[in-house]
C-alpha positions in Angstrom: 78.7 99.4 95.8 80.8 97.4 93.3 83.9 98.3 94.6 86.0 95.6 95.9 87.5 97.0 99.5 91.5 97.2 100.1 90.9 94.8 103.0 89.4 91.9 100.4 92.7 92.9 97.7 95.1 92.6 99.9 93.5 89.4 101.5 93.8 87.9 98.1 97.5 89.1 97.7 98.6 87.6 100.5 96.5 84.6 99.5 98.4 84.5 96.1 101.7 84.8 97.8 101.3 82.5 100.4 99.7 80.0 97.5 102.3 80.1 94.9 105.1 80.8 97.8 106.3 83.7 95.4 108.8 85.2 98.0 109.7 82.0 99.0 111.9 78.6 99.0 110.3 75.6 97.1 110.2 73.5 99.8 109.5 74.7 103.1 107.7 73.1 106.2 103.8 74.6 106.3 100.1 74.4 107.8 98.3 72.7 104.9 95.2 73.9 106.8 96.4 77.2 105.7 97.4 76.4 102.8 93.7 74.7 101.8 92.5 78.1 103.2 94.6 80.5 101.1 93.4 77.7 98.0 89.9 78.5 98.7 90.4 82.4 98.6 91.9 81.9 94.9 89.2 80.0 93.8 86.5 81.9 95.8 85.5 83.5 92.0 85.3 80.2 90.4 82.5 79.1 93.4 79.5 79.7 92.6 76.8 80.4 94.8 75.4 77.2 94.5 78.0 75.5 95.9 79.0 75.2 99.6 82.3 74.6 100.7 82.3 72.7 104.0 85.6 73.0 105.7 86.7 69.7 108.5 90.0 71.0 109.5 91.4 68.6 112.4 94.8 69.4 113.9 98.2 68.6 111.8 101.4 69.0 112.1 103.4 70.6 109.9 105.2 69.5 107.2 107.8 69.5 104.8 107.0 69.9 101.8 107.0 71.8 97.8 104.3 74.1 99.3 103.7 75.8 96.3 103.0 72.6 93.8 100.6 71.0 96.8 98.3 73.5 96.2 98.0 73.2 92.5 96.9 69.8 93.8 94.3 71.1 95.7 92.8 73.5 92.9 92.6 70.5 90.3 90.7 68.8 92.6 88.2 71.1 93.7 87.4 72.4 90.5 87.5 69.0 89.4 84.3 68.7 92.4 83.1 72.2 90.7 83.2 70.3 87.3 81.2 67.9 89.0 78.8 69.7 90.9 78.1 71.4 87.5 74.9 74.1 86.8 73.1 71.7 89.8 75.6 73.1 92.5 76.0 70.8 95.6 78.7 70.7 98.3 82.7 70.2 98.5 83.5 69.0 101.7 87.2 69.2 102.9 88.3 67.5 106.0 92.2 67.0 107.3 93.3 64.5 110.1 96.8 63.7 110.9 97.3 60.2 112.6 100.8 58.5 113.8 102.3 58.4 110.3 100.3 60.0 107.5 98.7 63.9 107.1 95.1 62.9 105.0 93.3 65.5 102.9 90.2 64.5 102.3 88.1 66.5 99.3 84.7 65.6 98.4 81.9 66.3 96.6 78.2 65.1 96.4 77.4 65.2 92.7 77.0 62.0 90.0 80.2 60.5 91.0 82.8 59.2 88.0 81.6 56.1 86.3 83.5 52.8 87.1 85.1 52.3 83.9 86.9 55.2 83.3 88.2 55.5 87.0 91.7 54.1 86.5 91.8 56.7 83.5 91.3 59.8 85.3 95.0 60.1 86.6 96.7 59.6 82.5 97.3 63.0 81.0 94.9 64.4 78.5 91.9 62.1 79.6 89.2 64.1 79.7 85.3 63.5 81.3 82.4 65.5 81.4 83.8 66.5 84.5 86.9 67.3 82.8 86.3 71.2 80.2 90.0 71.8 80.8 92.6 69.8 78.9 92.6 66.9 81.8 96.1 67.4 82.7 95.5 68.2 86.1 94.8 65.1 87.8 98.2 63.2 85.9 99.8 66.0 87.5 98.4 65.9 91.0 99.0 62.5 90.8 102.9 62.9 90.1 103.5 65.7 92.7 102.1 63.5 95.1 104.0 60.7 94.1 107.2 63.4 94.3 106.0 63.7 98.3 106.2 59.9 98.7 102.8 60.3 99.1 99.0 58.5 97.5 96.5 59.9 96.3 93.0 57.2 96.0 89.7 57.6 95.0 86.4 56.3 95.9 83.1 57.2 93.7 80.0 56.3 94.1 76.6 58.4 93.2 76.5 61.2 95.2 79.9 61.1 96.6 83.1 61.5 95.4 86.4 62.0 97.1 89.8 61.8 96.5 92.0 61.2 99.9 95.4 62.4 99.4 98.0 60.8 102.0 101.2 63.1 102.9 104.2 61.2 104.9 104.2 62.7 108.4 107.9 63.3 108.5 107.8 65.4 105.6 108.5 65.1 101.7 111.9 63.9 102.4 112.7 65.5 99.2 116.6 66.1 99.9 117.4 62.9 99.3 120.5 62.7 97.6 120.1 62.7 93.7 122.1 60.5 91.3 123.9 62.5 89.4 122.2 61.1 86.1 121.9 63.5 83.5 117.9 64.9 83.1 117.3 63.5 80.1 117.6 60.2 81.0 115.7 61.0 84.6 112.9 62.1 81.7 113.2 59.2 79.4 113.4 57.1 82.5 110.3 58.6 84.1 108.0 58.7 80.7 109.0 54.9 80.0 108.2 54.3 83.6 111.2 52.1 83.9 113.7 53.2 86.7 117.4 53.7 86.2 118.0 52.1 89.8 119.7 48.9 89.5 118.8 46.8 93.0 
């Protein structure tokens, strides 16, 4: 009975293709609910039996974004929640909604919460908590991707409820803004030092 059905395999292959947007251009107009579904399909084997995923998906407009990069954001946050729940298990809730200006994705877990003194550090590269058995790059990458989309990532945490909420502008990421013609290296240095080359 151990054989995985062909349907299951093709479902995973389809999800992987959509998740990584292998056969499409980077930037496209997507239904974030579908992307979250694909992400959950791919993470399925990492979700232990004592963790329940609750999906509360609202009606969403399609948004123009870098789909595969946003999928990495959902993956990092869900993995973070799984690590927080650890052996104890629990519930991860994924909620989506939209208002006049933004699309919101909320990912919550009912684990022990993130202590206040480290909350502002969790987006730092290489910072790890007991929650993070990984390299700790996950959430800092998540924040970079959301910034690139001109969105916001917010964290609220109390014992028993930790929520990451991502707001993305409804009109899409507007990634096609004309880029300054500076060399890549200068931009890299700017982003590293937090300086901006724009003198406005």
